[in-house]
C-alpha positions as CSV (number, residue, x, y, z in Angstrom):
1,M,-20.2,-29.7,22.5
2,D,-18.8,-32.5,24.7
3,A,-15.3,-31.7,23.6
4,L,-15.8,-28.0,24.5
5,K,-17.4,-29.0,27.8
6,D,-14.4,-31.3,28.7
7,S,-11.7,-28.8,27.8
8,A,-9.7,-27.5,30.8
9,L,-9.3,-24.1,29.0
10,H,-13.0,-23.6,29.1
11,S,-13.6,-24.9,32.6
12,L,-15.3,-22.7,35.2
13,A,-12.4,-23.1,37.6
14,V,-9.7,-22.1,35.1
15,N,-11.6,-19.1,33.9
16,R,-12.4,-17.9,37.4
17,V,-8.7,-18.0,38.4
18,L,-7.6,-16.4,35.1
19,D,-10.1,-13.6,35.4
20,C,-9.0,-12.8,39.0
21,L,-5.3,-12.9,38.1
22,F,-5.7,-10.7,35.0
23,Q,-7.7,-8.2,37.0
24,A,-5.1,-8.1,39.8
25,A,-2.4,-7.6,37.2
26,E,-4.3,-4.6,35.8
27,E,-4.6,-3.1,39.3
28,T,-1.1,-3.8,40.4
29,D,1.4,-3.6,37.6
30,P,1.1,0.0,36.3
31,A,2.2,1.5,39.5
32,I,5.1,-1.0,39.9
33,L,6.3,-0.4,36.3
34,A,6.1,3.4,36.8
35,R,8.3,3.0,39.9
36,L,10.7,0.9,37.9
37,R,11.0,3.6,35.3
38,E,11.5,6.2,38.0
39,E,14.3,4.3,39.6
40,A,16.0,3.8,36.3
41,G,15.7,7.5,35.6
42,Q,17.2,8.4,38.9
43,T,20.2,6.1,38.4
44,G,20.7,7.3,34.8
45,G,20.4,3.9,33.3
46,P,19.2,0.3,33.7
47,I,19.1,-0.9,37.3
48,N,20.8,-4.2,38.2
49,D,19.0,-7.6,38.3
50,R,18.8,-7.7,42.1
51,E,17.2,-4.2,42.4
52,R,14.9,-5.0,39.5
53,A,13.9,-8.3,41.2
54,D,13.0,-6.5,44.4
55,L,10.9,-3.9,42.6
56,L,9.1,-6.6,40.6
57,G,8.4,-8.9,43.5
58,E,4.7,-8.1,43.5
59,A,4.4,-7.5,39.7
60,F,2.4,-10.1,37.6
61,M,4.0,-9.2,34.3
62,P,1.5,-11.6,32.7
63,V,1.2,-13.0,29.2
64,S,-1.8,-11.6,27.5
65,R,-4.9,-13.7,27.1
66,E,-4.1,-13.9,23.3
67,M,-0.6,-15.1,24.2
68,G,-2.0,-17.6,26.7
69,R,-4.3,-19.1,24.0
70,L,-1.4,-19.3,21.6
71,L,0.7,-21.2,24.1
72,Y,-2.3,-23.6,24.6
73,I,-2.8,-24.0,20.8
74,L,0.9,-24.7,20.2
75,A,1.1,-27.2,23.1
76,R,-2.0,-29.0,21.9
77,T,-1.0,-29.0,18.2
78,Q,2.3,-30.8,18.9
79,R,0.7,-33.0,21.5
80,S,3.1,-31.9,24.2
81,R,3.6,-34.2,27.2
82,T,6.6,-32.4,28.9
83,I,6.9,-28.7,29.0
84,V,9.6,-26.5,30.7
85,E,8.8,-23.0,31.7
86,F,11.4,-20.4,32.8
87,G,9.7,-17.7,34.8
88,T,6.6,-18.8,36.7
89,S,5.6,-15.5,38.3
90,F,2.1,-16.0,39.6
91,G,1.3,-18.8,37.3
92,I,-0.9,-17.3,34.5
93,S,1.1,-18.8,31.6
94,T,1.5,-22.0,33.6
95,I,-2.3,-22.4,33.7
96,Y,-2.5,-22.2,29.9
97,L,0.3,-24.7,29.5
98,A,-1.1,-27.1,32.1
99,A,-4.6,-26.8,30.5
100,A,-3.0,-28.0,27.2
101,L,-1.4,-31.0,28.9
102,H,-4.7,-31.8,30.6
103,D,-6.5,-31.7,27.3
104,N,-3.7,-33.8,25.7
105,G,-4.4,-36.5,28.2
106,G,-1.7,-35.7,30.8
107,G,1.9,-34.8,31.2
108,R,4.0,-32.4,33.3
109,V,4.9,-28.7,33.3
110,I,8.3,-28.1,35.0
111,T,8.3,-24.5,35.9
112,T,11.0,-22.6,37.7
113,E,11.0,-19.2,39.5
114,M,13.6,-17.4,41.6
115,N,11.0,-15.7,43.9
116,V,9.9,-18.0,46.7
117,E,6.7,-16.1,47.4
118,K,5.6,-16.1,43.8
119,I,6.1,-19.8,43.6
120,K,3.9,-20.3,46.7
121,R,1.1,-18.1,45.2
122,A,1.4,-19.8,41.8
123,Q,0.9,-23.2,43.4
124,K,-2.3,-22.0,45.1
125,H,-3.5,-20.5,41.8
126,L,-2.8,-23.8,39.9
127,D,-4.6,-25.8,42.6
128,A,-7.6,-23.5,42.5
129,A,-7.7,-24.0,38.7
130,G,-7.7,-27.8,39.2
131,L,-4.4,-28.2,37.4
132,G,-1.8,-28.3,40.1
133,F,-1.3,-32.0,39.8
134,L,0.2,-31.5,36.3
135,V,2.9,-29.0,37.5
136,E,6.2,-29.4,39.1
137,F,7.4,-26.2,40.8
138,R,11.1,-25.5,41.2
139,T,12.4,-22.6,43.2
140,G,15.8,-21.0,42.6
141,D,18.3,-20.2,39.8
142,A,17.1,-21.8,36.6
143,L,20.6,-22.7,35.6
144,V,20.6,-24.9,38.8
145,T,17.0,-26.0,39.0
146,L,16.9,-27.3,35.4
147,R,20.2,-29.2,35.5
148,D,18.7,-32.6,36.0
149,L,16.0,-32.6,33.3
150,L,15.3,-35.8,31.4
151,G,14.0,-35.7,27.9
152,P,12.2,-35.7,25.6
153,I,11.0,-32.1,26.2
154,D,8.3,-30.9,23.8
155,L,8.1,-27.2,24.5
156,L,10.3,-24.6,26.3
157,F,8.7,-21.3,27.3
158,L,11.1,-18.5,28.2
159,D,9.6,-15.7,30.2
160,G,12.2,-14.9,33.0
161,W,15.3,-12.7,33.0
162,K,16.0,-11.9,29.4
163,N,19.8,-12.2,29.6
164,L,19.3,-15.9,30.7
165,Y,17.2,-16.9,27.7
166,L,20.2,-18.3,25.7
167,P,21.9,-20.0,28.7
168,V,18.6,-21.7,29.7
169,L,18.0,-22.8,26.1
170,Q,21.5,-24.3,25.8
171,L,21.0,-26.1,29.2
172,V,17.7,-27.6,28.0
173,E,18.7,-28.1,24.4
174,P,20.1,-31.6,24.7
175,H,16.7,-32.8,26.0
176,L,14.6,-31.1,23.3
177,R,13.0,-33.7,20.9
178,P,13.2,-33.1,17.2
179,G,10.2,-30.9,16.5
180,A,10.2,-29.3,19.9
181,L,9.4,-25.6,20.2
182,S,11.3,-22.9,22.1
183,I,9.1,-19.8,22.7
184,A,10.7,-16.6,23.9
185,D,8.4,-13.8,25.2
186,D,8.8,-10.1,25.6
187,L,11.2,-9.2,22.8
188,D,10.2,-5.5,23.2
189,I,11.4,-5.6,26.9
190,F,15.2,-5.0,27.3
191,P,15.8,-5.7,23.6
192,E,19.6,-5.6,24.0
193,A,19.4,-8.5,26.3
194,H,17.6,-10.6,23.7
195,K,20.3,-10.3,21.0
196,P,22.4,-13.4,21.9
197,Y,19.4,-15.6,22.0
198,L,17.9,-14.3,18.8
199,E,21.2,-14.5,16.9
200,Y,21.5,-18.1,18.1
201,V,18.0,-19.4,17.1
202,R,18.0,-17.5,13.9
203,C,21.3,-19.1,12.7
204,P,20.4,-22.3,10.7
205,A,23.7,-23.9,11.7
206,N,22.3,-24.2,15.3
207,G,19.5,-26.4,14.3
208,Y,16.4,-24.1,14.4
209,V,13.8,-22.5,12.1
210,S,12.8,-19.4,13.9
211,V,10.2,-16.6,13.3
212,E,9.2,-13.5,15.2
213,V,5.4,-13.2,15.9
214,P,4.0,-9.7,16.5
215,L,1.8,-10.6,19.4
216,G,1.8,-8.8,22.7
217,D,5.4,-7.6,23.4
218,R,6.5,-9.7,20.5
219,I,7.6,-13.3,20.7
220,E,10.1,-15.6,18.9
221,V,8.9,-19.1,18.0
222,S,11.7,-21.5,17.2
223,L,11.3,-25.1,15.9
224,R,14.0,-27.6,16.8
225,L,14.8,-29.4,13.5
226,V,14.9,-33.1,13.0
227,P,18.6,-34.1,12.4
228,A,19.1,-34.5,8.6
229,L,19.2,-38.1,7.5
230,Q,22.1,-38.9,5.1
231,P,21.0,-41.2,2.2
232,Q,22.8,-44.5,1.7
233,R,24.8,-45.0,-1.4
234,G,22.3,-46.0,-4.2
235,E,19.3,-44.7,-2.2
236,G,17.7,-41.5,-3.3
237,W,20.8,-39.6,-4.3
238,G,24.0,-40.5,-5.9
239,E,24.2,-43.9,-7.5
240,G,20.9,-44.9,-9.2
241,A,19.4,-41.4,-8.7
242,G,18.2,-39.4,-11.7
243,G,19.2,-35.9,-12.6
């Protein structure tokens, strides 16, 4: 009971903030997404990133509660200390990640978001949840804001523009520790944009073991492999080995 009581994920402050944010998302997002579909229909195809960003400026586009709990579980299981998040929005997923760090004994979530107003609101939400001290907010293009990362990084969560998933992964990749996780959300949204990322993490030569998980809008969970150790002559394989 003490462990449950001390868990940030079960704290009153965290649950109050999450309940408010999920309710706001339910009230706000359907109309915004309907407008996005209408705009795409009028133009006869997908709208560009700038127009989409303008339309989605007030949209939450949140992870589901189940997805949030999975992020928490994965971060706890691997004892994450440093997490990078691409796509803060209003901070729902950030809360789950920061709660995991809190319950791991500390650490830092580095989260980046292009929309300045969203970052400001996310900061307020994390502070209200009592987790703001665990989060470093960066505003701007992720390919710029994440250039100065220092490893080791334990977990990368990708939930921003889908066509940037692979460039962001490759930017962060040199800092991923062996055994780190890269988690890509929303495979059902703009599936064509996901193809380069999925082809990359699903190719064993690139150093990942990857699996699709049918949760929410589908996610891809990829494990960064430990570099293979070559046995010395006479040790394990070759000379002196049986077989």
